C-alpha positions as CSV (number, residue, x, y, z in Angstrom):
1,X,34.0,-57.5,50.2
2,X,34.0,-61.3,50.0
3,X,31.7,-61.5,53.1
4,X,29.3,-59.0,51.6
5,X,29.1,-61.0,48.4
6,X,28.4,-64.1,50.5
7,X,25.7,-62.2,52.2
8,X,24.1,-61.3,48.9
9,X,24.3,-64.9,47.7
10,X,22.9,-66.2,51.0
11,X,19.9,-63.9,50.4
12,X,19.4,-64.3,46.7
13,X,21.2,-67.3,45.2
14,X,20.2,-70.7,46.5
15,X,22.5,-72.4,44.1
16,X,25.4,-70.9,46.2
17,X,24.3,-73.1,49.1
18,X,26.2,-76.0,47.5
19,X,29.3,-73.9,47.8
20,X,28.5,-72.9,51.3
21,X,28.1,-76.6,52.2
22,X,31.7,-77.2,51.1
23,X,33.2,-74.5,53.3
24,X,34.8,-75.4,56.6
25,X,32.9,-74.7,59.8
26,X,35.4,-72.0,60.8
27,X,34.7,-70.2,57.6
28,X,31.0,-70.4,58.2
29,X,31.5,-69.2,61.8
30,X,33.5,-66.3,60.5
31,X,30.5,-65.4,58.3
32,X,28.2,-65.5,61.3
33,X,30.7,-63.3,63.3
34,X,30.6,-60.8,60.4
35,X,26.8,-60.7,60.5
36,X,26.8,-60.2,64.3
37,X,29.4,-57.4,64.2
38,X,27.5,-55.5,61.4
39,X,23.9,-56.1,62.2
40,X,24.3,-56.7,65.9
41,X,25.9,-53.3,66.1
42,X,22.9,-51.8,64.2
43,X,20.5,-53.6,66.6
44,X,22.4,-52.1,69.6
45,X,22.0,-48.5,68.5
46,X,18.4,-48.1,69.6
47,X,18.7,-49.8,73.0
48,X,21.9,-47.7,73.7
49,X,20.1,-44.4,72.7
50,X,17.1,-45.4,75.0
51,X,19.5,-46.2,77.8
52,X,21.3,-42.8,77.5
53,X,17.9,-41.0,77.4
54,X,16.7,-42.8,80.5
55,X,20.1,-42.2,82.2
56,X,19.9,-38.5,81.5
57,X,16.3,-38.3,82.9
58,X,17.3,-40.3,86.0
59,X,20.4,-38.1,86.6
60,X,18.2,-35.0,86.3
61,X,15.7,-36.4,88.9
62,X,18.5,-37.5,91.3
63,X,20.1,-34.0,91.1
64,X,16.9,-31.9,91.4
65,X,14.4,-33.9,93.4
66,X,15.8,-37.0,95.1
67,X,17.1,-36.8,98.6
68,X,20.7,-37.7,99.5
69,X,21.0,-41.5,100.1
70,X,23.6,-44.1,100.9
71,X,23.9,-47.8,101.4
72,X,26.4,-48.9,104.1
73,X,26.6,-52.0,106.3
74,X,23.5,-53.5,104.8
75,X,21.3,-50.5,105.5
76,X,19.9,-48.0,103.0
77,X,19.1,-44.5,104.3
78,X,17.9,-41.2,102.9
79,X,18.6,-37.7,104.2
80,X,16.1,-36.4,105.1
81,X,14.3,-39.6,105.9
82,X,11.6,-39.7,103.3
83,X,10.1,-41.6,100.3
84,X,10.8,-40.4,96.8
85,X,9.1,-41.8,93.6
86,X,10.5,-41.6,90.1
87,X,7.9,-42.9,87.6
88,X,8.9,-42.7,83.9
89,X,6.0,-42.4,81.5
90,X,4.1,-45.3,83.0
91,X,6.6,-48.0,82.1
92,X,9.1,-47.7,84.9
93,X,9.0,-46.8,88.6
94,X,11.8,-46.3,91.1
95,X,11.1,-45.8,94.8
96,X,13.6,-44.7,97.3
97,X,12.5,-45.0,100.9
98,X,14.2,-45.6,104.2
99,X,10.8,-45.8,105.9
100,X,8.6,-48.8,105.2
101,X,5.6,-46.6,104.3
102,X,5.2,-48.4,100.9
103,X,5.0,-51.9,99.7
104,X,5.5,-54.1,96.6
105,X,2.0,-53.2,95.4
106,X,3.5,-50.0,93.9
107,X,5.0,-52.2,91.1
108,X,1.5,-53.1,89.8
109,X,0.9,-51.5,86.4
110,X,4.6,-50.9,85.7
111,X,6.5,-53.3,83.3
112,X,9.7,-52.5,85.2
113,X,10.3,-51.3,88.7
114,X,12.9,-50.9,91.5
115,X,12.0,-50.5,95.1
116,X,14.7,-49.6,97.6
117,X,13.6,-50.4,101.2
118,X,15.8,-49.8,104.2
119,X,16.9,-53.5,104.2
120,X,16.4,-54.8,100.7
121,X,16.1,-54.1,97.0
122,X,13.1,-55.4,95.0
123,X,13.4,-55.7,91.2
124,X,10.5,-56.3,88.9
125,X,10.8,-57.3,85.3
126,X,7.1,-57.5,84.4
127,X,4.9,-60.5,83.9
128,X,5.0,-61.2,87.6
129,X,8.7,-61.6,87.7
130,X,10.2,-60.2,90.9
131,X,13.5,-60.6,92.7
132,X,14.2,-59.7,96.3
133,X,17.9,-58.8,97.2
134,X,18.6,-58.3,100.9
135,X,21.3,-55.8,101.5
136,X,22.8,-57.9,104.3
137,X,24.0,-60.4,101.6
138,X,26.3,-57.7,100.1
139,X,28.5,-57.4,103.2
140,X,30.4,-54.1,103.4
141,X,29.2,-52.7,100.0
142,X,29.0,-48.9,100.1
143,X,27.4,-46.6,97.6
144,X,25.9,-43.2,97.8
145,X,24.1,-40.6,95.6
146,X,27.3,-38.9,94.4
147,X,28.8,-42.2,93.2
148,X,25.6,-43.0,91.3
149,X,25.6,-39.6,89.6
150,X,29.3,-40.0,88.7
151,X,28.6,-43.3,87.1
152,X,25.7,-41.9,85.1
153,X,27.9,-39.0,84.0
154,X,30.7,-41.2,82.8
155,X,29.0,-43.9,80.7
156,X,31.8,-44.6,78.2
157,X,33.2,-47.7,80.0
158,X,29.7,-48.9,80.9
159,X,28.8,-48.6,77.2
160,X,31.8,-50.7,76.2
161,X,30.8,-53.5,78.6
162,X,27.2,-53.3,77.5
163,X,28.2,-53.5,73.9
164,X,30.5,-56.5,74.6
165,X,27.7,-58.3,76.6
166,X,25.2,-57.5,73.8
167,X,27.5,-59.0,71.1
168,X,28.2,-62.1,73.1
169,X,24.5,-62.8,73.8
170,X,23.6,-61.8,70.2
171,X,26.1,-64.4,68.8
172,X,25.0,-67.1,71.3
173,X,21.4,-66.5,70.3
174,X,22.2,-66.9,66.6
175,X,24.1,-70.1,67.2
176,X,21.1,-71.5,69.2
177,X,18.7,-70.3,66.5
178,X,20.8,-72.1,63.8
179,X,20.8,-75.2,66.0
180,X,17.0,-75.1,66.1
181,X,16.7,-74.6,62.3
182,X,19.2,-77.4,61.8
183,X,16.9,-79.7,63.7
184,X,14.2,-78.9,61.2
185,X,16.8,-79.5,58.5
186,X,17.1,-83.1,59.6
187,X,13.4,-83.5,58.9
188,X,13.9,-81.8,55.5
189,X,16.8,-84.3,54.8
190,X,14.5,-87.2,55.4
191,X,11.7,-85.8,53.2
192,X,14.2,-85.1,50.4
193,X,16.0,-88.4,51.0
194,X,19.3,-86.7,51.1
195,X,22.6,-87.9,52.4
196,X,23.8,-84.8,54.3
197,X,25.5,-84.9,57.7
198,X,24.2,-82.7,60.5
199,X,27.3,-80.5,60.4
200,X,26.6,-79.5,56.8
201,X,23.0,-78.8,57.6
202,X,24.1,-76.6,60.5
203,X,26.4,-74.6,58.3
204,X,23.5,-74.1,55.8
205,X,21.2,-73.1,58.8
206,X,23.6,-70.3,59.6
207,X,23.3,-69.0,56.1
208,X,19.5,-69.4,56.2
209,X,19.4,-67.0,59.2
210,X,20.8,-64.1,57.0
211,X,17.5,-62.5,55.9
212,X,16.0,-62.6,59.4
213,X,19.1,-61.0,60.9
214,X,19.1,-58.2,58.4
215,X,15.4,-57.5,58.7
216,X,15.6,-57.6,62.5
217,X,18.4,-55.1,62.5
218,X,16.5,-52.7,60.2
219,X,13.3,-53.0,62.2
220,X,15.3,-52.2,65.4
221,X,17.0,-49.2,63.8
222,X,13.7,-47.8,62.4
223,X,11.9,-48.2,65.7
224,X,9.1,-50.3,64.1
225,X,7.5,-52.7,66.6
226,X,6.7,-55.8,64.7
227,X,4.5,-58.1,66.9
228,X,5.7,-61.7,67.0
229,X,8.5,-61.1,64.6
230,X,10.3,-64.1,65.9
231,X,7.7,-66.3,64.3
232,X,8.4,-64.7,60.9
233,X,12.1,-64.9,61.7
234,X,12.1,-68.7,62.0
235,X,9.7,-69.2,59.1
236,X,12.0,-67.3,56.8
237,X,15.0,-69.3,58.1
238,X,13.2,-72.6,57.7
239,X,12.1,-71.6,54.1
240,X,15.6,-70.6,53.2
241,X,17.1,-73.8,54.5
242,X,14.5,-75.8,52.6
243,X,15.3,-74.0,49.4
244,X,19.0,-74.2,49.9
245,X,18.9,-77.9,50.7
246,X,16.7,-78.4,47.6
247,X,19.2,-76.6,45.4
248,X,22.0,-78.9,46.8
249,X,19.9,-82.0,46.3
250,X,19.1,-81.0,42.7
251,X,22.8,-80.3,42.1
252,X,23.8,-83.7,43.5
253,X,21.2,-85.5,41.3
254,X,22.4,-83.7,38.2
255,X,26.0,-84.6,38.9
256,X,24.9,-88.2,39.3
257,X,23.1,-88.1,35.9
258,X,19.7,-88.6,37.5
259,X,18.3,-85.2,36.6
260,X,18.8,-82.8,33.8
Protein backbone atom coordinates (compact mmCIF):
# COMPACT_ATOMS: atom_id res chain seq x y z
CA UNK A 1 0.00 0.00 0.00
CA UNK A 2 2.87 2.36 0.76
CA UNK A 3 4.24 1.98 -2.77
CA UNK A 4 0.80 2.67 -4.25
CA UNK A 5 0.57 5.84 -2.13
CA UNK A 6 3.99 6.87 -3.40
CA UNK A 7 2.78 6.28 -6.95
CA UNK A 8 -0.23 8.54 -6.37
CA UNK A 9 2.00 11.21 -4.87
CA UNK A 10 4.46 10.90 -7.74
CA UNK A 11 1.58 11.58 -10.13
CA UNK A 12 -0.34 14.26 -8.26
CA UNK A 13 1.68 15.85 -5.45
CA UNK A 14 4.84 17.71 -6.45
CA UNK A 15 5.45 18.77 -2.86
CA UNK A 16 6.16 15.10 -2.15
CA UNK A 17 9.27 15.31 -4.35
CA UNK A 18 11.13 16.87 -1.43
CA UNK A 19 10.40 13.70 0.55
CA UNK A 20 11.40 11.51 -2.40
CA UNK A 21 14.69 13.39 -2.61
CA UNK A 22 15.53 12.42 0.96
CA UNK A 23 14.91 8.72 0.38
CA UNK A 24 17.88 6.45 -0.19
CA UNK A 25 18.69 5.21 -3.66
CA UNK A 26 17.77 1.62 -2.78
CA UNK A 27 14.33 2.79 -1.69
CA UNK A 28 13.90 4.65 -4.97
CA UNK A 29 15.11 1.60 -6.90
CA UNK A 30 12.55 -0.48 -5.00
CA UNK A 31 9.85 1.91 -6.20
CA UNK A 32 11.04 1.51 -9.79
CA UNK A 33 11.04 -2.29 -9.41
CA UNK A 34 7.47 -2.04 -8.16
CA UNK A 35 6.47 -0.01 -11.23
CA UNK A 36 8.18 -2.49 -13.53
CA UNK A 37 6.57 -5.52 -11.94
CA UNK A 38 3.07 -4.03 -12.08
CA UNK A 39 3.06 -2.05 -15.30
CA UNK A 40 5.71 -4.11 -17.06
CA UNK A 41 3.49 -7.15 -16.53
CA UNK A 42 0.51 -5.25 -17.95
CA UNK A 43 2.62 -4.23 -20.97
CA UNK A 44 3.63 -7.88 -21.49
CA UNK A 45 0.04 -9.13 -21.81
CA UNK A 46 -0.57 -7.99 -25.37
CA UNK A 47 2.78 -9.21 -26.84
CA UNK A 48 2.27 -12.57 -25.12
CA UNK A 49 -1.26 -12.93 -26.52
CA UNK A 50 0.02 -12.00 -29.98
CA UNK A 51 2.85 -14.52 -29.68
CA UNK A 52 0.44 -17.27 -28.66
CA UNK A 53 -1.89 -16.47 -31.53
CA UNK A 54 0.99 -16.49 -34.01
CA UNK A 55 2.35 -19.72 -32.52
CA UNK A 56 -1.04 -21.41 -32.86
CA UNK A 57 -1.35 -20.29 -36.48
CA UNK A 58 2.17 -21.49 -37.27
CA UNK A 59 1.58 -24.84 -35.57
CA UNK A 60 -1.57 -25.32 -37.64
CA UNK A 61 0.31 -24.56 -40.85
CA UNK A 62 3.21 -26.84 -39.95
CA UNK A 63 0.80 -29.67 -39.15
CA UNK A 64 -1.49 -29.31 -42.13
CA UNK A 65 0.55 -27.87 -44.99
CA UNK A 66 4.28 -27.81 -44.38
CA UNK A 67 6.45 -30.74 -45.51
CA UNK A 68 8.57 -32.69 -43.06
CA UNK A 69 11.93 -30.99 -42.54
CA UNK A 70 15.11 -31.38 -40.58
CA UNK A 71 18.43 -29.66 -39.95
CA UNK A 72 21.44 -31.92 -39.46
CA UNK A 73 25.17 -31.52 -40.07
CA UNK A 74 24.72 -28.00 -41.38
CA UNK A 75 22.17 -28.97 -44.07
CA UNK A 76 18.46 -28.15 -44.08
CA UNK A 77 16.26 -30.58 -46.02
CA UNK A 78 12.57 -31.06 -46.69
CA UNK A 79 10.67 -34.23 -47.53
CA UNK A 80 9.49 -34.12 -50.21
CA UNK A 81 12.03 -31.69 -51.61
CA UNK A 82 9.93 -28.58 -52.14
CA UNK A 83 9.41 -24.94 -51.23
CA UNK A 84 6.68 -23.96 -48.76
CA UNK A 85 5.58 -20.40 -47.98
CA UNK A 86 3.80 -19.22 -44.85
CA UNK A 87 2.69 -15.59 -45.17
CA UNK A 88 0.74 -14.12 -42.24
CA UNK A 89 -1.55 -11.21 -43.11
CA UNK A 90 1.12 -9.38 -45.03
CA UNK A 91 3.35 -8.65 -42.03
CA UNK A 92 5.39 -11.86 -41.82
CA UNK A 93 6.70 -14.46 -44.24
CA UNK A 94 8.33 -17.81 -43.58
CA UNK A 95 9.81 -19.80 -46.46
CA UNK A 96 11.05 -23.38 -46.16
CA UNK A 97 13.00 -24.56 -49.14
CA UNK A 98 15.77 -27.08 -49.64
CA UNK A 99 16.05 -26.06 -53.28
CA UNK A 100 17.44 -22.63 -54.16
CA UNK A 101 14.45 -21.71 -56.33
CA UNK A 102 13.80 -18.51 -54.37
CA UNK A 103 15.90 -15.62 -53.12
CA UNK A 104 15.98 -12.84 -50.56
CA UNK A 105 13.71 -10.66 -52.69
CA UNK A 106 10.75 -12.53 -51.15
CA UNK A 107 11.34 -10.47 -48.00
CA UNK A 108 10.37 -7.28 -49.80
CA UNK A 109 7.09 -5.90 -48.51
CA UNK A 110 7.18 -7.88 -45.26
CA UNK A 111 8.22 -6.17 -42.00
CA UNK A 112 9.46 -9.52 -40.71
CA UNK A 113 10.64 -12.62 -42.51
CA UNK A 114 12.52 -15.91 -42.20
CA UNK A 115 14.02 -17.72 -45.18
CA UNK A 116 15.39 -21.23 -44.69
CA UNK A 117 17.76 -22.20 -47.49
CA UNK A 118 19.54 -25.53 -47.65
CA UNK A 119 22.69 -23.99 -46.20
CA UNK A 120 21.64 -20.84 -44.32
CA UNK A 121 18.95 -18.96 -42.45
CA UNK A 122 18.09 -15.38 -43.39
CA UNK A 123 16.28 -13.17 -40.86
CA UNK A 124 14.67 -9.86 -41.72
CA UNK A 125 13.55 -7.34 -39.11
CA UNK A 126 12.27 -4.63 -41.41
CA UNK A 127 13.80 -1.28 -42.37
CA UNK A 128 16.43 -3.07 -44.42
CA UNK A 129 17.79 -5.02 -41.45
CA UNK A 130 18.85 -8.50 -42.46
CA UNK A 131 20.98 -11.19 -40.87
CA UNK A 132 22.45 -14.24 -42.57
CA UNK A 133 23.22 -17.28 -40.40
CA UNK A 134 25.08 -20.16 -42.17
CA UNK A 135 24.08 -23.52 -40.74
CA UNK A 136 27.69 -24.73 -40.84
CA UNK A 137 28.44 -22.35 -37.96
CA UNK A 138 26.16 -24.38 -35.67
CA UNK A 139 28.14 -27.61 -35.83
CA UNK A 140 26.12 -30.73 -35.00
CA UNK A 141 22.88 -28.92 -34.18
CA UNK A 142 19.90 -31.13 -35.02
CA UNK A 143 16.24 -30.14 -35.16
CA UNK A 144 13.23 -31.38 -37.06
CA UNK A 145 9.55 -30.66 -37.55
CA UNK A 146 8.38 -32.84 -34.62
CA UNK A 147 10.65 -30.97 -32.19
CA UNK A 148 9.43 -27.59 -33.41
CA UNK A 149 5.79 -28.67 -33.00
CA UNK A 150 6.54 -30.01 -29.52
CA UNK A 151 8.10 -26.70 -28.53
CA UNK A 152 5.09 -24.78 -29.87
CA UNK A 153 2.73 -27.06 -27.96
CA UNK A 154 4.57 -26.59 -24.65
CA UNK A 155 5.09 -22.86 -24.35
CA UNK A 156 4.95 -22.58 -20.56
CA UNK A 157 8.72 -22.60 -19.97
CA UNK A 158 9.27 -20.43 -23.03
CA UNK A 159 6.75 -17.95 -21.64
CA UNK A 160 8.66 -17.84 -18.34
CA UNK A 161 11.93 -17.01 -20.07
CA UNK A 162 10.22 -14.47 -22.32
CA UNK A 163 8.64 -12.77 -19.30
CA UNK A 164 11.96 -12.72 -17.44
CA UNK A 165 13.77 -11.26 -20.45
CA UNK A 166 10.96 -8.72 -20.90
CA UNK A 167 11.22 -7.57 -17.29
CA UNK A 168 15.00 -7.26 -17.40
CA UNK A 169 14.96 -5.19 -20.59
CA UNK A 170 11.98 -3.18 -19.30
CA UNK A 171 13.83 -2.26 -16.10
CA UNK A 172 17.05 -1.50 -17.97
CA UNK A 173 15.11 0.77 -20.34
CA UNK A 174 13.58 2.72 -17.46
CA UNK A 175 16.97 3.16 -15.79
CA UNK A 176 18.37 4.55 -19.04
CA UNK A 177 15.32 6.78 -19.52
CA UNK A 178 15.80 8.17 -16.00
CA UNK A 179 19.46 8.81 -16.81
CA UNK A 180 18.47 10.82 -19.89
CA UNK A 181 15.89 12.81 -17.93
CA UNK A 182 18.42 13.41 -15.16
CA UNK A 183 20.72 14.93 -17.78
CA UNK A 184 17.96 17.43 -18.53
CA UNK A 185 17.60 17.90 -14.79
CA UNK A 186 21.18 19.17 -14.59
CA UNK A 187 20.13 21.95 -16.95
CA UNK A 188 17.04 22.62 -14.84
CA UNK A 189 19.32 22.83 -11.80
CA UNK A 190 21.40 25.55 -13.48
CA UNK A 191 18.32 27.50 -14.53
CA UNK A 192 16.83 27.35 -11.02
CA UNK A 193 20.24 27.96 -9.41
CA UNK A 194 19.80 24.98 -7.15
CA UNK A 195 22.39 23.09 -5.16
CA UNK A 196 21.23 19.54 -5.87
CA UNK A 197 23.65 16.66 -6.54
CA UNK A 198 23.18 14.45 -9.60
CA UNK A 199 22.19 11.49 -7.43
CA UNK A 200 19.19 13.35 -6.04
CA UNK A 201 18.18 14.52 -9.51
CA UNK A 202 18.37 10.91 -10.74
CA UNK A 203 16.08 9.76 -7.91
CA UNK A 204 13.55 12.44 -8.81
CA UNK A 205 13.87 11.47 -12.50
CA UNK A 206 12.73 7.95 -11.64
CA UNK A 207 9.66 9.43 -9.93
CA UNK A 208 9.06 11.68 -12.94
CA UNK A 209 8.75 8.62 -15.21
CA UNK A 210 5.67 7.40 -13.33
CA UNK A 211 2.98 8.95 -15.53
CA UNK A 212 4.62 7.80 -18.77
CA UNK A 213 5.01 4.26 -17.46
CA UNK A 214 1.35 4.09 -16.41
CA UNK A 215 0.03 5.52 -19.69
CA UNK A 216 2.31 3.31 -21.79
CA UNK A 217 1.01 0.20 -20.01
CA UNK A 218 -2.63 1.25 -20.46
CA UNK A 219 -2.11 1.99 -24.16
CA UNK A 220 -0.46 -1.40 -24.63
CA UNK A 221 -3.27 -3.18 -22.81
CA UNK A 222 -5.98 -1.39 -24.80
CA UNK A 223 -4.25 -2.04 -28.12
CA UNK A 224 -4.27 1.65 -29.02
CA UNK A 225 -1.41 2.56 -31.35
CA UNK A 226 -0.19 6.03 -30.34
CA UNK A 227 2.32 7.25 -32.97
CA UNK A 228 5.54 8.66 -31.52
CA UNK A 229 4.34 8.12 -27.97
CA UNK A 230 7.97 8.11 -26.82
CA UNK A 231 8.12 11.87 -27.53
CA UNK A 232 5.15 12.48 -25.23
CA UNK A 233 6.69 10.04 -22.73
CA UNK A 234 9.86 12.09 -22.40
CA UNK A 235 8.02 15.42 -22.47
CA UNK A 236 5.85 14.30 -19.56
CA UNK A 237 8.87 13.05 -17.62
CA UNK A 238 10.79 16.28 -18.21
CA UNK A 239 7.77 18.35 -17.16
CA UNK A 240 7.28 16.32 -13.98
CA UNK A 241 10.97 16.61 -13.12
CA UNK A 242 10.87 20.38 -13.66
CA UNK A 243 7.80 20.79 -11.46
CA UNK A 244 9.19 18.43 -8.83
CA UNK A 245 12.52 20.26 -8.68
CA UNK A 246 10.67 23.57 -8.58
CA UNK A 247 8.68 22.38 -5.57
CA UNK A 248 11.92 21.31 -3.85
CA UNK A 249 13.52 24.67 -4.66
CA UNK A 250 10.54 26.61 -3.26
CA UNK A 251 10.60 24.46 -0.11
CA UNK A 252 14.32 25.11 0.40
CA UNK A 253 13.88 28.85 -0.07
CA UNK A 254 10.97 28.94 2.39
CA UNK A 255 13.01 27.02 4.97
CA UNK A 256 15.82 29.54 4.51
CA UNK A 257 13.42 32.43 5.09
CA UNK A 258 13.83 33.70 1.53
CA UNK A 259 10.30 33.06 0.38
CA UNK A 260 6.90 32.99 2.04
